[in-house]
N, C-alpha and C positions, 0 to 999 in steps of 0.2 A: 835771681831779682834782674830786673832790665838795668841797665848803664845809666840810664838816668832816671831821677827819682822821680818815683809817682805824687800828684799835689794831691796832699791830705787836708781836707777838707769837712769839719766838723756839720752836722746838721741838728742843732740844739732848740730849745723850747726858751721863750724869753716873756718875761710878765707883762712888758707893755713895752715902747721905742728907748726908752730911757735903759732897761733893763739889756735891750739888743744891741745900745751901743756900745757900754759897758764892754760885751762880749766880742765886739767887734773889733774893740781896741786890745782887747787880751789875746788876742790870736790874729793881728794884725791882719785882719780881713779875710782870712782864711775859714769862714763860717757861713752857714744857711739857717736864718731864721724861721723855725716852721710852723705857720700858722695853719691851722686845719678849719676846713671846713666845718663838721659837723659842729664849730661850737657856735657857728652862725644862724640863725633861725632863718636865713634869705641870701641869694646869691648877691641880692646889691649890698647885704650889711659884712657880708666879707668883702664883697669889692672893695668899699670904703675903706675896712680897715688896713687892707692888705696894702692900699694905694696910699694911705698915710705912712705906712712903715717905709714903702717904698720914696713917697718924696722927703723923708728923712734919710735917704740915701744907706736902707738897709736891705741885704738880699733876702728877698725871701723862697721859702718854700712851701707851696699850696700842697699843703697835706688831705689824706680823707677822715684821720681823726679815728685812731684806737685800730686803725688798719679796717674801718667798716666798709665793706665792697659796695653797700647801699649808697655810697657818697660818690661813687664813680663820674658821676654825671653831673653832680654841682662843682665837683673838683674841674671837671673838662669846661664848664661856663663860666666857673670864674677865675680860670687859669687865660682862656681867651680873652676874657676883657681885662685883664693886669697885666697879660705877659711878664710872667716873674723869673728868675733868674733859674726855678726848677720847681718841678710837678712831680709828685708822687700819686702812680695812678695802677690800676691791678691789670695782670697782665692782657685781658681781652680789650679791654679797652684805651690800650697804650696808644696804639696804632690813632684808634678814633682822634685820641687827645692831640695827637702831633699832626695830624690834618688839619684840627680845628685853630691851632697855634701858627701852623703855616697861613691859612685861609687870614688869620689877622695879620701876618706882616712879623709874626711874630719868631724867627730864625734862632736866636740864642738863645731858647730856653731848653735847658736840659729836661727829657720826660723819662724815668723810668718808668719798670714796668715789676711787678710785684711777682715774684718768685716764690715757692715754700720747699723748705727740704722735705724727703721722702721720709727720713730714716736710712738709707741705702745710698751711699758714697756713689756719686754718676749718675742718679735719677733723681727728677724735682717734682714738683706738682705745679702746674699752670692755671690749674680751676681755681681760679682764686677771685672768680666775679659771684655779686649776690643770688645768681643760681647754680653755674656749675661749681662752686666748692662743694657740691653733697657730692660729688666724683672726686674721688682722690686715685686716681690711673695715675701711675707716676710713668712719666717720659727721659730719655736721656737728657743730660744736660746740653748736649750738642744740639740736640733738635730745638729746646726751647730758646735757646741762645740763636740758631739758625732762623726761627720764626720772628723774632725780634728785628734780626737783621734782615728779615724780606721785607719789612714796612717802615724802615730806617732807627727806630729807636736804640738808643747807644747807650742806656745805663740798665744794668739790673740790680734790682732792689732786693736782698734776701732775707727772708722773715719766716720766720723765727731762727735766730739760730742759738739760741740760749745758751749766751756768753761764750765760753768756752766748750760749752757741748758739741758744739757740731760743726769744727773747723776743721774734719777730711771732708765733709760735705762741701763748705766752705770754699776749700782749696779745689775742689773739682769741678764746680761750678765757676770758679773765678776763670781757671784753665780753659775750658767750653768757651766761654765768653770771649775769650782774647783769639780762640782761634775762629772764629767766627766774627774778628773785629768791631766788638764791642769793647771797648777799654774801660770804662765807667764800674765799679762797681760799688755796691752799697750796703754793709753788716749789717744788718737791724736785730736788735732783740738778745735783754740783758747785758748789754753795754754798758760800762762801768771803770772807775776809776782803775781797777784791780783787775777787769780783762782787754781794757784797751789792747795795753801791748798784743796780748796772745792774737788777737783778732787781726790787727793788723800785719803781724807776721806772715799769718794765713793767707793775706789779699796780697802779700808781695809775691806777685807770681811775674813771668816775665813777659812783657808786652802791658802789664795794667799800666794805664795813666793817671788815672785820676780815683782815690776812695772816697768814700763819704760817710763814713761811720755815722749812723745813727744815735746820738745819744738824750734820752729825754728826761722822765722822771728821777730816775735815780740821782740826777746831779739838782733836782730843784727841791727847791729849800719849803719844807711842807707846810711850813706856819706863813712864810712872806709869798709864795710862789714864784720868787724870784728865782732865776737859775743861779748856782753858786760859782762867784770867780773863782774862788780858790780849785774846785773842781775844775774848773776849765783850764787854768795853769795847771795842773796835776796832769792831765788828757792830755794837754799838748807835750808836757816834757815827756810822759809814756812815749808818745810818737816820735817825737825827736832823738830819743835814745835807739828808735827801733831802725832811721834811715840814713 
C-alpha cells in the first residue's frame, strides 16, 4: 500500500437531483453520479439533463448505459458539450473522446477506458468496441496500459469483475496501470455492500492515487428507483475500514 491513502470516490446512480444531493451529503462529496446516454433519445436531451445536474453542483459521470459499446460516439458528443467531471468510454474510443474534450477546452475531465478481464491474471481484452468485441484475443495488462498512456488516458475501468471472483485479475491490472503511470482505477461489476471491502483491498496497490468503484443497481430501491442512502453509508463505512 502506498504511504498516502488513495482517494476513493463512488460512482453511483441517482433517481433525480434530489437523490443526488442526498448522496453527496452522505459521502462528503466523494462521489460521481452516473448519467447514461443510452437513457436519452438524443444527444440534446442528454445534454439538457446533464447540464441541469451540473448547475445543481452535482459531479456527473457520463456513461454508456449497460456498457453498450454502440453508445460510444454519443458519449463523446455529449461529453464535449457538457464538460463533465468524468466520462466512461470503450477502449478503442478513449483517445478520441479525450481529444474531443481537449478541443472543447475541458482539461479537468477524467476519461476512462473500458478493459475486460480475460480469465487469465495478467492478460486482458481491449477489444471492447461495437465491432472489435467480436474478437477476444487477450494481450498483457502492461501492453493495454501502455496504449492508454500513449494517448494520455489516465484511468482504467475494469469490467466485469463479477464482485470478488476476479480479484487476482484486478490486482494484476492495477499493478500494470501504475507501472505505466496510470493511477486511477475503476473496478466495476457485481460490487455491493458485501463485496466492496475486498474489491478495495485488491485495488490498494502501491502507486494508486484514486479508486472509483462503480456500484449501480445493487443499491437502488427497485420500487422507488432511488439509490438507498443506508447502502451508501454502509459502502462508505466498509471503505473507511480498509484505508
